[in-house]
C-alpha positions in Angstrom: 25.1 157.4 36.7 27.4 156.1 34.0 30.4 155.4 36.0 28.3 153.0 38.5 28.0 149.4 37.9 24.4 148.0 37.5 24.0 146.9 41.0 25.1 150.4 42.4 22.6 152.1 40.1 20.0 150.0 41.6 20.6 151.2 44.9 20.8 154.8 43.9 17.3 154.1 42.2 15.6 152.7 45.4 17.0 155.3 47.3 15.8 157.7 45.2 12.1 155.9 45.0 12.0 155.7 48.6 12.5 159.5 49.1 10.2 160.5 46.3 7.5 158.2 47.5 7.5 159.5 51.0 8.5 163.3 50.4 11.2 162.5 52.9 14.1 164.7 53.5 16.6 161.7 52.4 16.0 158.1 51.2 18.7 155.5 51.5 19.2 152.1 50.3 21.8 149.3 51.2 23.1 146.1 50.0 24.4 143.6 52.2 27.0 141.0 51.3 24.2 138.6 50.1 23.1 140.9 47.7 19.9 141.6 49.5 18.6 145.3 49.2 17.0 147.5 51.9 15.5 151.0 51.5 14.6 153.6 53.8 13.8 157.4 54.4 14.5 159.8 57.1 12.3 159.1 60.6 11.6 162.4 62.0 9.1 162.1 64.6 8.8 164.1 68.0 10.2 161.2 69.9 12.3 159.3 67.5 14.7 160.9 64.5 17.3 158.7 62.5 18.6 159.5 59.0 17.7 157.2 55.9 20.9 155.5 56.1 20.6 154.5 59.9 17.1 153.2 59.2 18.0 151.3 55.8 21.0 149.8 58.0 18.7 148.9 60.9 16.3 147.2 58.3 19.4 145.1 57.3 20.7 144.3 60.4 17.1 143.2 61.7 16.9 140.9 58.9 20.3 139.2 59.6 23.0 141.3 57.3 26.4 140.8 58.6 28.0 143.3 56.4 27.6 145.9 53.7 28.7 146.1 50.0 27.3 149.3 49.3 25.1 152.6 50.3 23.3 155.2 48.7 21.9 158.2 50.2 19.5 160.5 48.1 19.2 164.1 49.6 19.4 168.0 49.0 22.1 168.4 51.5 26.0 169.1 50.3 27.3 166.5 52.9 26.6 163.4 54.7 25.4 163.4 58.0 28.3 162.1 60.5 25.5 159.5 62.1 24.9 157.8 58.5 28.5 157.6 57.9 28.9 155.9 61.5 26.1 153.7 61.0 27.4 152.3 57.6 31.4 152.0 59.3 29.9 150.1 62.2 28.7 147.2 59.8 31.3 147.9 57.2 34.5 149.4 57.1 34.8 149.4 53.3 31.6 149.8 51.8 31.3 152.8 49.2 28.7 155.4 50.3 27.3 157.2 47.2 25.8 160.5 48.0 23.4 161.4 44.9 21.2 164.4 44.2 17.6 164.1 44.0 17.7 163.5 40.5 19.8 160.7 41.1 23.4 162.2 40.0 26.1 160.9 42.3 27.9 163.6 43.9 30.2 162.1 46.0 31.4 158.5 47.0 33.0 158.1 50.4 35.2 154.9 50.6 
């Protein structure tokens, strides 16, 4: 992650840790415009399914976040889920979304 600034490295690490802790398909972390961070994982219950990014955005919004500075998602998947991108864009049209592999290496940045 040498080309990321330290704050972006932090959210990649938080997303990676959340994923590892629960063995979820994805881990995500967001940083709001006040600098607060929120981490979450994929929710895959019979009656309730959301992406890790959606869960992290929901945590931020429910805590009063009015915008996002950056988002990181750690996944084995080669593409971000459309629902994840839409959740971020609903709150912030310009926040970069970093997609990292399980080792924490950023594979893609959506701006």
